[in-house]
C-alpha positions as CSV (number, residue, x, y, z in Angstrom):
1,M,1.4,52.8,-2.9
2,I,4.4,52.9,-5.1
3,R,6.2,51.1,-1.9
4,K,4.0,48.3,-1.4
5,Q,3.2,47.4,-5.0
6,S,7.0,47.3,-5.2
7,T,6.5,45.1,-2.3
8,I,3.7,43.1,-4.2
9,V,5.4,43.0,-7.9
10,C,9.1,42.0,-5.3
11,A,7.4,38.8,-3.5
12,W,5.3,37.6,-6.9
13,M,8.7,37.4,-8.7
14,L,9.8,35.7,-6.1
15,S,6.8,33.3,-5.1
16,A,6.8,33.1,-9.2
17,G,11.2,32.0,-9.7
18,L,10.8,29.1,-6.1
19,L,7.7,27.6,-7.9
20,A,9.1,27.7,-11.8
21,S,12.7,26.6,-10.4
22,F,10.6,23.6,-8.6
23,A,8.6,23.1,-11.9
24,F,12.2,22.5,-13.6
25,A,13.3,19.3,-11.4
26,S,9.7,18.4,-11.7
27,D,10.1,18.4,-14.8
28,L,13.2,16.5,-15.2
29,A,13.6,12.6,-16.6
30,C,17.8,11.6,-16.6
31,G,18.8,15.2,-15.3
32,K,17.6,16.2,-18.6
33,P,14.3,18.2,-19.1
34,M,12.1,16.6,-20.5
35,T,10.1,16.3,-24.2
36,A,6.6,17.3,-24.1
37,E,5.7,13.7,-25.2
38,Q,7.9,13.0,-22.1
39,K,6.3,15.2,-20.1
40,A,2.4,13.5,-21.2
41,Q,3.8,10.1,-20.8
42,R,4.8,11.3,-17.3
43,A,1.6,12.7,-16.7
44,I,-0.7,8.9,-17.9
45,D,1.7,7.5,-16.3
46,V,0.6,9.1,-13.0
47,Q,-2.8,8.5,-12.7
48,S,-2.2,5.0,-14.2
49,I,-0.3,3.9,-10.9
50,Q,-3.5,5.9,-9.1
51,N,-5.9,3.4,-10.9
52,V,-4.5,0.5,-9.7
53,M,-3.9,1.4,-6.5
54,G,-8.5,2.2,-6.7
55,Y,-8.3,-1.7,-8.0
56,H,-6.1,-3.1,-5.1
57,Q,-8.4,-1.1,-3.2
58,I,-12.1,-2.1,-4.4
59,Y,-10.0,-6.2,-4.9
60,G,-8.2,-6.5,-2.4
61,A,-10.3,-5.9,0.9
62,P,-11.9,-8.5,3.1
63,G,-14.0,-10.4,0.4
64,G,-12.7,-8.6,-2.0
65,D,-11.1,-11.4,-5.3
66,H,-7.9,-11.6,-4.9
67,D,-8.0,-13.8,-7.8
68,K,-8.5,-10.8,-9.9
69,E,-6.8,-8.3,-8.9
70,I,-3.8,-10.6,-9.4
71,E,-4.5,-10.9,-12.9
72,L,-5.2,-7.8,-13.7
73,I,-2.7,-5.1,-11.2
74,W,0.0,-7.7,-10.4
75,A,3.4,-8.3,-12.1
76,H,3.5,-11.7,-14.1
77,H,7.1,-11.5,-15.5
78,T,9.4,-9.7,-13.7
79,A,11.4,-11.4,-11.4
80,G,12.1,-10.7,-7.9
81,M,8.6,-9.8,-6.4
82,S,7.4,-9.8,-3.2
83,F,4.7,-8.8,0.0
84,A,5.6,-7.4,2.9
85,E,3.6,-6.4,6.5
86,N,5.5,-4.4,9.8
87,Q,7.6,-7.9,10.8
88,G,8.6,-10.2,7.7
89,I,8.9,-9.9,4.0
90,F,7.9,-13.4,1.1
91,K,9.9,-12.6,-1.7
92,G,9.8,-15.7,-5.0
93,D,7.4,-15.1,-8.2
94,L,3.7,-15.2,-9.6
95,D,3.8,-18.7,-7.7
96,V,4.1,-17.4,-4.7
97,I,2.0,-14.5,-4.2
98,K,-0.5,-16.4,-5.1
99,R,-0.4,-19.1,-2.5
100,L,0.6,-16.2,-0.5
101,Y,-2.9,-13.8,-0.9
102,G,-4.8,-15.3,-3.6
103,T,-7.4,-18.4,-3.5
104,A,-5.2,-20.7,-1.5
105,A,-5.0,-18.1,1.5
106,S,-9.1,-17.8,1.3
107,T,-8.8,-20.3,4.9
108,W,-7.5,-17.1,6.2
109,M,-11.0,-15.7,7.3
110,N,-10.9,-12.1,9.4
111,T,-13.0,-9.1,9.2
112,G,-9.8,-7.4,10.9
113,F,-6.9,-6.2,9.6
114,S,-4.0,-8.8,10.2
115,G,-3.0,-10.9,7.0
116,P,-1.4,-9.8,3.6
117,A,-3.6,-6.4,3.1
118,G,-6.2,-7.4,5.6
119,G,-7.3,-9.6,3.9
120,T,-9.5,-13.1,2.8
121,G,-8.6,-14.6,-0.3
122,K,-11.1,-15.4,-3.4
123,D,-14.9,-16.1,-2.1
124,A,-13.9,-16.6,1.8
125,G,-15.7,-18.8,3.2
126,N,-18.5,-19.8,0.2
127,P,-18.6,-23.0,0.1
128,S,-20.1,-22.9,-3.0
129,A,-17.5,-20.9,-4.3
130,G,-15.3,-24.8,-4.2
131,D,-13.9,-23.7,-1.0
132,S,-15.8,-26.1,1.5
133,S,-12.9,-25.6,3.8
134,A,-13.3,-22.3,4.7
135,P,-15.0,-20.8,7.5
136,P,-18.9,-19.9,6.9
137,K,-18.7,-16.1,5.8
138,P,-20.3,-14.0,8.4
139,S,-23.1,-11.8,8.3
140,G,-22.6,-7.8,7.7
141,N,-19.2,-8.2,6.3
142,F,-17.8,-4.5,5.6
143,S,-14.7,-3.6,4.6
144,F,-13.2,-0.8,2.6
145,R,-9.7,1.2,2.6
146,T,-9.2,4.3,1.6
147,L,-6.1,6.7,-0.3
148,T,-4.5,10.4,0.9
149,T,-1.6,11.4,0.2
150,P,-0.3,10.1,-2.5
151,I,3.5,10.6,-3.9
152,I,4.6,9.0,-6.5
153,E,7.2,9.1,-8.6
154,V,8.2,7.4,-11.7
155,A,12.1,6.5,-12.5
156,G,13.8,8.9,-15.6
157,D,13.5,6.0,-18.0
158,G,10.4,5.2,-16.9
159,K,10.1,1.2,-16.2
160,T,9.6,1.4,-12.6
161,A,7.7,4.2,-10.3
162,K,7.0,4.4,-6.5
163,A,4.6,5.4,-4.5
164,W,4.0,6.4,-1.0
165,W,0.3,6.4,0.1
166,Y,-1.7,6.6,3.5
167,T,-5.1,4.2,3.9
168,I,-7.3,4.3,6.3
169,G,-10.1,2.0,6.9
170,W,-12.7,0.1,8.6
171,S,-14.4,-3.9,8.4
172,S,-17.7,-4.4,10.2
173,S,-19.4,-7.4,11.1
174,A,-22.2,-9.3,12.4
175,Q,-23.6,-12.3,13.8
176,G,-27.2,-12.8,15.6
177,D,-27.4,-10.1,17.9
178,K,-23.9,-8.8,18.4
179,G,-21.1,-7.2,16.1
180,T,-18.1,-5.7,15.4
181,A,-16.5,-2.9,14.2
182,Q,-12.9,-2.0,13.7
183,W,-11.0,1.2,12.1
184,G,-8.1,0.4,10.9
185,F,-4.6,2.6,10.0
186,E,-1.9,1.7,7.3
187,R,1.1,3.4,5.5
188,Y,1.9,1.7,1.8
189,G,5.0,1.8,-0.1
190,I,5.1,0.1,-3.1
191,D,7.1,-0.2,-6.1
192,F,5.6,-0.6,-9.8
193,V,7.4,-2.1,-12.9
194,K,6.0,-2.0,-16.2
195,E,4.6,-4.4,-18.5
196,D,3.5,-4.4,-22.0
197,Y,3.2,-0.7,-22.0
198,D,0.5,-0.8,-18.4
199,W,2.0,-0.1,-14.6
200,K,2.0,-3.1,-12.1
201,I,2.5,-3.9,-8.4
202,W,5.9,-5.4,-7.7
203,H,6.6,-4.9,-4.2
204,F,3.6,-4.4,-1.6
205,H,4.3,-3.6,1.1
206,V,2.0,-2.4,4.5
207,Y,3.3,-0.6,7.2
208,G,0.6,-0.7,9.9
209,D,-0.1,1.8,12.3
210,F,-3.0,0.6,14.5
211,S,-5.7,-1.8,14.5
212,T,-8.3,-0.5,17.5
213,P,-12.9,-1.6,18.0
214,Y,-14.2,1.7,16.8
215,E,-15.4,2.2,20.2
216,K,-12.3,3.0,21.6
217,N,-9.1,5.6,20.6
218,W,-5.9,3.8,19.2
219,V,-4.7,5.1,22.6
220,Q,-6.1,3.6,25.0
221,N,-6.2,0.3,23.5
222,A,-2.9,0.2,23.1
223,I,-2.6,0.5,27.2
224,D,-4.5,-1.9,27.4
225,N,-3.7,-4.1,25.4
226,N,-0.1,-4.2,26.7
227,S,0.4,-3.9,21.8
228,G,2.1,-0.6,21.5
229,G,4.9,-1.4,19.0
230,K,3.7,-4.7,18.5
231,G,2.0,-6.8,15.9
232,G,1.0,-6.4,12.3
233,E,3.5,-9.6,11.7
234,S,3.1,-11.4,8.7
235,T,4.3,-14.8,10.6
236,V,5.8,-17.4,8.5
237,A,3.2,-20.3,10.8
238,Q,0.9,-18.1,9.0
239,H,1.5,-19.2,5.1
240,P,2.7,-23.0,5.4
241,G,4.4,-24.4,2.9
242,L,6.6,-20.7,2.3
243,E,9.2,-21.1,4.8
244,Q,11.5,-20.5,2.3
245,Y,11.0,-17.6,1.0
246,Y,9.9,-15.6,3.6
247,Q,12.4,-13.9,6.1
248,P,11.6,-12.6,9.3
249,T,12.6,-8.5,9.4
250,V,11.4,-6.1,10.9
251,F,10.6,-2.6,9.4
252,H,7.8,-0.7,10.8
253,R,5.6,-1.2,14.6
254,M,2.8,-0.5,15.6
255,Y,1.7,2.8,17.2
256,D,3.4,2.8,20.7
257,P,2.2,5.5,23.2
258,K,6.0,5.5,24.9
259,V,7.1,6.1,21.3
260,D,7.4,9.4,18.6
261,N,5.9,8.2,15.6
262,N,7.6,9.3,12.3
263,P,5.8,10.3,9.7
264,A,8.0,9.4,7.0
265,D,7.9,5.8,8.0
266,P,8.6,4.0,5.0
267,P,10.9,6.7,3.5
268,V,8.9,8.1,1.0
269,P,9.5,8.1,-2.8
270,V,12.9,10.3,-4.2
271,P,13.1,11.1,-8.0
272,Y,15.5,8.4,-9.9
273,C,16.2,7.6,-12.7
274,H,17.0,3.9,-12.9
275,F,15.6,1.6,-9.9
276,S,19.5,-0.3,-9.6
277,E,19.6,3.5,-7.8
278,T,17.1,3.7,-5.5
279,F,15.8,1.9,-2.4
280,S,13.2,-1.6,-2.7
281,Y,9.8,-1.4,-0.8
């Protein structure tokens, strides 16, 4: 009995020691223990960043209000903004983001997951909203994304933050007696910056894994379409007038049954003090 109790005590002490070590590491800011006020602020920051991404999932979905999203949760006063997907990155100021992602992009009418965040612009396809060039909006259009696996690291100086999420989404549309439904699985790697005490999106990167019809598994879909490793491109042809802001860089590949998948692609955030010390999404 004594031996059993001793084993339990030793195991408890070991686990407590490991937990204490982990807690100590997470209580550091730029290599120094945080004060109670700093710890409280970091907790507020993490929750605020989660809320920002929640707003993105609502306003950034196909048929959402991208203009409202840009106004609410994108950086307005920080240089070097960017949007990227598997292939290609757009870099510029807020005007570039608006032209790429806002009302100016509303002629993209899709119910899938291509284009920035798989999206359409504000009131896309609704001529009564003042955009008569957009095609009719399909009836039965429904799309949403979830957020899972959050990894959020706030910089030790409290000015920036990095975050990683996995997102599972679906979309559907119906016209007449025909309808389509589709799954989309993606990863987010995002840099945030604090402006006027609020967290804003600075660098937004979507890493697409696959998009497949609801009734078809993604492995067979990739084989049948010979699409393994392709897709998810931000081709500059989709965005006339933004050529000077585009760089054709390959970051990630769509699911390919012939290639091993790396769960940590993109790399997950790690603790850092200043943004100059870490990588950029």
